[in-house]
N, C-alpha and C positions, 0 to 999 in steps of 0.2 A: 458476507461482511458488509456492513453498512457503516460509512465513516466520513469524517471530514479531515482534511489534510493540511499540514503546515510544513514549510521548508525553510531552512536557514541558507542564506546566500552569503557566505563570509566574504569580507572585503580583501582578505589576504589568506595565505596558507598558514594556519596556526596549528596544523596537525603534524608537521614534520620539521626536524631540525634542518639547519642550513647544511649544504654539502660539506662533508668533512667533519662536521660537529658530532660528537659522541653523545647520544641520548642517555639519560639516566633512568633506570626503571622506576616507574611511579612518579616521575617528574611532572609537576603541574605546569601548564602553559597558559598564559594570560592573553586575553583578547583585548586589545586597546580600544576597540569600538564599543565595548559594553561598559555599563556602570552598575554599581550596587544600588539597590533602592530599598526603602523601608516603607512598610504599610502595616495594617492591622494583622497581617499574617506573619510578620517578622521581616528580618533582613535577608534578602536572597543573594546568593553568590552568582553573579553573571560572568565572572572572570576565570575561575579555575577550570581548566580543561584537561581531560585525559581522553582525547578523541579516538574512538575506535573506527574501524573500517565501515561498519554499518552506520548510516547517517540518518535514520528515521525509523519511527515506530508507530504502530496502531495503539490507540489509547481509549479505554472506557472512561467517559466523563464521570466526574465525581460531583455530588451535590454540594460538597464542601469546597469552596474556592481555594482555601489554603492547601488542602490535599492536592488539588489540581496544580497549583503553582509549584508545590514541592516536586511533583512528577516532572513538570517541564524543566525545572532546575536540574534534576538528576539526568534527564535526557540530554540537556544541553551540555552537561559535564562530559558525557561519553560520546559526543558527536553532534548532538543538538540539531540535526538538520531536517528531520521530517516528522510531523505528528499527524497521524491519521485517526480521526475521531469517529467512534462508533455512533450510529444513528438509527433511524427507523424508516419504514416505508408506507406507501399508500395502500390501504386495504379496503376492498369492497365489504360492506357489512349488511346484515339483515336487520330489519326493524320489527319489533314484536307488536302485538295488537294495541299496546298502550303507547306506541310511538317511541319506545326506548331502543337505543343502539345495543345490539347483542355483540358478544365477543367474536373473535375471528372464526370460531367453530360454529357460530350460530346457535349456541345452546343457552348460555347464561347472559344476563344483562351485564354490559361492560361498566364497572363502577366509575371508570375514568370519565365517561361521557354522561353518566346519570345525573350529574350536577348541572349539565347544560340545559337551562330552562329560561323561558321568556314568558312573563305574565301568566304563570301557572301552566304553561304548555312546555313539552319537551322541545328541544331545538328542531327536531324533525317536524313535529306538529306545527310549530310556529312558521317554519319555512313553507310547509305545504299550505298553510292558511294564507300567507302573504301571496303566494303564487296564484292561488285560486281567487283571491280578491282581484288580482290583475286580470285573470281570465279563468273562468270557471272550469275550463277543460285542460288547463295546465296540470301536469303531474310530474312527480319525482320518480324516475324509472330506476335510478341507482343511488345508493347512499354510500359515501366513503368516509373512512376515518384516517386521520393523519396526526400523529402525536409527535411532539418535539420539545426539547428543553430550550428552544430559542424564543425570542419575542420579535414580532414583526411590526413594521410601521404601516402607515396609512396606504402605501402603495401596493399592499397585498390585495386590497379590495378595489373593485371598479364601479359598482353600481350602488350608491348610497340608498338606504331604505330596504332594498332587497338583500344586499350583502351587509353584514354588520359584525361588530365585536360584542361579545357577551362576556362580561367580567363577573366571576364568582369569587368566593373566598379561597377556592383551591386552584383555580386555573383561569386562563384567558382563552375563550373560544372565538374562532373566526369562522363565520358562516359564509361560505362561497357557493354561489348558484351558477352552474355552468350549463351551456347548451350541450345536448347529449353527444354531439359529434366532436366536442372539445374545442370548437372555435369560440372566439370571444364575442360576446354580445355587446358590440361597440356602441350601439345606440341605447342600451339598457331598456329596450322595449320588451316588456313582458306581457303586454295586453292585446296588441293588434292581432296576434295569431296564437292559437293554442300549440304548445310545444311540450316535448319531453325534456326534462332537465335532470342534471346530476347534482346532488348535494354533497359538498365536501365540508366536513366538520373538522377543523384544525384545533387540536388541544395544545395550546402553547403555554408559556410561562410569562409572568409579569417582568421578570428579570432575564435579560438576554445572555445566555451562556456563550453565544458566539462573540458578543462584544467583550465579555470577560476574557475569552481566549485570545482575541485580537490584542487586548491590552497587555496580557502577559507575554504574548509573542513579540510585541514591540520591545519589551524589556530585554528579550533574549535575541533580538535580531531575526526573528522568524517570520515566515509568510504563511498565512492560513488558507487552506483549501476546504471550504465546507462541502458537505455531501449533497448531491442531488437527491430528490425524492426517489425512493426505490420502487420499481414497478411491481404491481401485483403479480403473483406467480400463477402459472398454469396448474391445473389439477387434472389428472394425477401427476403430470410431468412437471414437478415443482422446480426442476433445474432451469426451466425456461420461463421467460416473461410471458404474460397473457396478453396477446395482441388486442383483445377486446377492449382493453382499458387504456390504450395508447393515447387516445384523444384527451381523456380527462387527466392522465398523468402529465402530458406535455403542457396542458393548460395550467396545472398547478405549478409545474416547473417554471413556466414563463412568469407567473405571478411572483413566485419566491425570488427568482433572479432579478426581476424588475425592482423588487423591494431592495435586494442587495445592491443593485446598481445605484439606487437613489440614496441609500444610507452609507454604503461601505466602499464605493468605487474609489474614493480618494484616500482610503486608509492604506498606509504604507505596508501593513502586514497582511492585507488581503491580496492573495496571489492567483487564485484560480478555483476550480471546483473538482470534486472527486465523483466518479461514477461508481456507485457501490454495488450494483447488481452483479453477482458473481457468475462467471461463465467459464466452462472448460474450453481451453484452446484445442481444437481438433479441426479436421477438414470440414469446412462449411462455406456457404456463400452468403451474399448480402441479404438474401431473403429469409435467413434464420430469424425467428421471432424476436429473440433477444437483441440481435444486431439491429433490427428495425426500431426497437425501442431506443437503443443507443443513438442511432442516427437522428431520430426525431428530437430527442433531448439535446443532442449536440448542436443541432441547428439553432435552437433557442439560446444556448450559451453564446453562440457566435453573434446572435442578434442583440442580446441584452448585456453581455459582458465581453464585448469584442476584444480579442487579443489575449484573453485569459485561457490558459491551458486546461485541458481535461485529462485527468488521470484515471486509468482503469487497471485492475489487478486480477486478471483471469488465472485459473489454476491449470496445472498439468496433470496428466495421468498416463504413466508409462507402463502400467501393469499388463502383462501378457494374458493373464488368466481372466480378465474381464473383457467383454465384447466392445466396451467403449474406450479401451486403452488406445492411445494414439502414438504413432511413430514420429520422430522429429520432422520428417517430410510433411506429414499430415498437419502437424502443429504449424509449420511454416505457411501452409495454405490458409489456415485459420487466422494467423497473424496478419496476413495480407488483407483478408476480409475485414478484420477488426480495424486495421489502420484506415480503411476506406470510409469508416463511419464518422471520421472527423476527430478522433481522440488525438491529444498532443503527446501523451506519455503512456506507454504500456509497460507495466511493472509485473510480469508474470510471477506467480508464486512458484518457488522451486519445488514445492510439494514434498519435500523430504520429511517435514514434521508430521504429515499425515501418512507417510509411507507409500505414497503413490509414485515416487521417483526415488532412485538411489544415488548415492555419491560414490562413484567408482570410475576407474580408468579402463581403457580398452584391454590392458593386460591383466585386469582383475575380474573379467567376466566369469571365469570359472571359480572365483573365490566365493565363499559363503557370504550371504548377506549379513549386514550388521545385526547383532542380536536384538537390538531395539526394534527392528522391523519385522520380527517373527509374527507378532499379532496380526500383521496386515498381509504378508505374502508367504508365511510359513517358513520352515527350514529348507532352504534351497540355495541356489547360487544366484549371483547378480544377473547373469545372462539368461537364466531360466525365468527369473521373476520379472525382468524389465526389458522393454524394447531397447532402451538406451539409458545413458546417464544424464544427470542435470547438465553437464557441460555440452553434451551433444545437442540438447534442445536449445540452449542459449546460443550456441554457434549457428544453428539453423535460423533462429529468430534474428540474429544479427545480420545474416545474409539477406533475409526478407526485409529487414528495416532499410538496408542500403538500397535494395531494389525499389522499395516504395518511395524512397527519397527521390529516386530518378524519375518517378511518375508524379512528383509534386506533393507527396504526402510526407511531410517532415516530422515524423514521429520519433520521440526519444524512447530508447529501450533501457529500462531499469530492471533490477532484480529485487524480488521480495523474498528474503530468506526467512523461513519459518523457524522461530526460536522455541520449539517445543518438540516433544517426542510423541509417537502414537499413544503410548501408555507409559506409566512409570510409577514407582513406589512413592516418589515425591510428586504427587499430582498437584497441579495448580491451574486455575483458569478453566473456562469452558465447562463449568459444572463439575470440575475435578476429573474429567475424562482424559485430559492430556497431561503428559509428564514433563518434568524439567529436563532441559538439555544442558550441555556444558560448553564452555568457550572453545574447547578443542574442536567440537563438531561445527560450531559457528565459523571458526577459522577455515575449516575444510569447505564449507558451503560457499564462503566468500571466494576462496581460491578457485572453485569450480566455475563460478559465474563471472568473476571479476574482470576477465579479459574482454568480455563481449558487451559489457554494459557501461553506462555513464554514471550510474548511481546505484547504491545498495541500500535498501530499506528493509524493515523486518516486521512481520506479524508474530508477536505483538508485545507491547510493554506491560500492559495489565492483563494477567498477573505473572506472565511467564518470566519477565525480567526482574520482578520484585519479590516473588515468594521465596521462602527458605532463608537460611542464614549460614554462610554469606549468600546473598542473592546473586543471580547471574549478572546483574548490573554492577554489583560490587566487584565481581571477578573481572569484568571488562575493565573497570577503572584501575584495578590493581595490575593488570597485565596488558594494558592498552597498547604498549609500544613493542610487543613481541612481533618480529617480522612475519608478514604473510606474503608469500609469493603467489601471484596469480597467473604468471606466464613466464616461460623460459624458452628461448630459441637460439639456434646457432647464429652468431653474428661476427663478421669480420670487422675489425677496427684497427686502422693504421697498419694494414696488411697482416695483422695477427688474427688467427682464429680464436674464437672465444664463445662465451655464453652471455647473452643479454637477459636479465631478469627484470620483470616489472612487478611491482607490488607495493606493500606498505612498510615503512620503518626500515629502509634498506641502508641508511647512512652508517658507515663504520662497520658494516656487516661482513660476514664470511660466507662464501658460496660453497656448499658441500655437494659433491657428486658421488653417487654410489651406483653399483649395479651388481647383479648376482655373480658371485665368484671373486669379487674384489675384496681383499682382506681388510683394508683400511680405506675410508673415503678420501677422495682427492679434495683438497681445500684450497681456496684462493681468497685472500683478504682484499676486499674492495678498496680500502683506503691505501693499502701498500702497493698493490699491483694493478688495480682496476680503475674504474671511472664511475662517478655517481652524479645524478641530477635529481634535485628535489622537485623539478617542474613536472607536473603530470603529463603523460602522453595525451595527445588529442583524442577526445572521446572517452577517456577513462575517468573514473571517479576522482573527486578532489581528495588529495592525500596520497595518491599513488605516485611512486617514484621509479626511476630507472637506474639499474646498476649493471656494469659490464666487468667481466674478469676474463683474462686469457685462459684458454683451455684447448688442448690438443685432442681433437675428436678422433684422430687416428689411433689413439690408445684404447678406444672403446671397441669391443667386438661387434661385428656387423649384426644388425637387427636386434640388438639387446635393448631392453627398456631401461633407461637411465632414470634414477630418482634424484631429484634436485631439491635441496632445502637451503634455507638461509639462517645463519646464526647471528644473534645480536652480539655486541661487544662483551656483554656479561655472560655469554654462553647459552642463553635461551634460544632454542632452535624452533623454526617454524613448525607448527603442528601438522600441517598437511603437505607431504612431499608432492612436487610436480613430477609427472611421468612423461618422459620424452623418449621417443624411439630413435635410436642411433642407426639410421639407415646408411648403407654403404654408398 
């Protein structure tokens, strides 16, 4: 995943009714801090809200600004709080005998860079000629390509004459000439000593998509997190970053962030940066090649954009039948190593969409896996397929996060819920290889992670939330206020035993308790006999609430697993039961 990120920081709680107030299904909620605005793309609704528990999404940018704005409007409507934008990476490229940049496989001429020419020479030939004019023995040892839909300012370049902008009918190219070790040529001296240089050809656009995104984000109260350049991948181990290119990567990162700092630092909607190089969380140390890349880039972020957070979204793999599957304890070790690289936000993918982790409770280990996971793990049980469940991994990472805070690494733990299935008859996104999921499964994923994280985001909006009719986003908007319980514990209140439930849309709800052998569920109305607070518990996502009802735990047989759900006033019940063991 390669992306840029945007976050909404609401000034007040617009997602939940006041304590004791009964929510109406489908009721729209207005945000007083937003305004409608009109432009050539039409009038956009910045007020209507049906906010769901997931508060952010990855997004593939559109070349059509109006399409992009409609997407942000739809995201804002169902939670509006995080937009992660797909981008591209830095790639070493071969040059043919005619000085033309070849594609990433080194076979054909890359048409994107074929138009980069100066005075009849290709951009590579022109750069080589200028370097040799400065010193006959200068040479270009590596050439890199970096394409983007952004436009950069003058602060991207450092040495006039040797570094320059080449404008064509199709694109704007930036020619950057770097020392081979990645250090800055602060004196811009190319003549006194022969050196090896790295040439970076940046294919940009005349119109800046990032500025467009910032402008739209301003209208919806969002904060944008652009992506850092993605590191070249090792071959054949493509899951790791190639350490040979760290110097050039960090130099380009420094240039881009310096340009951001000069142009965007004072923008209200510019909030931080996103680290898009994907990494599996497993047992590893700080000398891991990808973590080295992370650490180098993050130093530059601190230098150029001091105080801006860095977000990274590694993935999990709990499968037992692969030799790289990791246990929760091994993931905890990896989390600690990742935190030490200087990231501010770690949002692990729950990996349910890819089938690498399952959603199940301890008493469901002998239960058959979800039918939708069969293409990944086959027909088997949860306990045979996976080391543990999503909830076990987030619990372990929450403990690691608390430990790292004690060491001075104050990293936030978010959850990235994958909004797709491994395969499906209704395929959408990713070349049609992934299938649509449903709101019930999303509710279950939120319930699994929600107790341990401070924010829930999702991969991804385009196209998993928008394909089909009705789309998944339409279903979220229609059923946004169905209760989702993320945690249930025994709690004594005013000397009475009871159950405390944390989750979403709990006002006016009824708590339902079931266990095997019980003919009818035990029910307790929060408004009539319990207590409710719309204030989120410390460390839990915006929109979470707390409810308590009296309950006599002595009526539950010893060591039975109790299933707890919450029903809305209109009878809609939470899709994912919480499983609590009633120990004696």
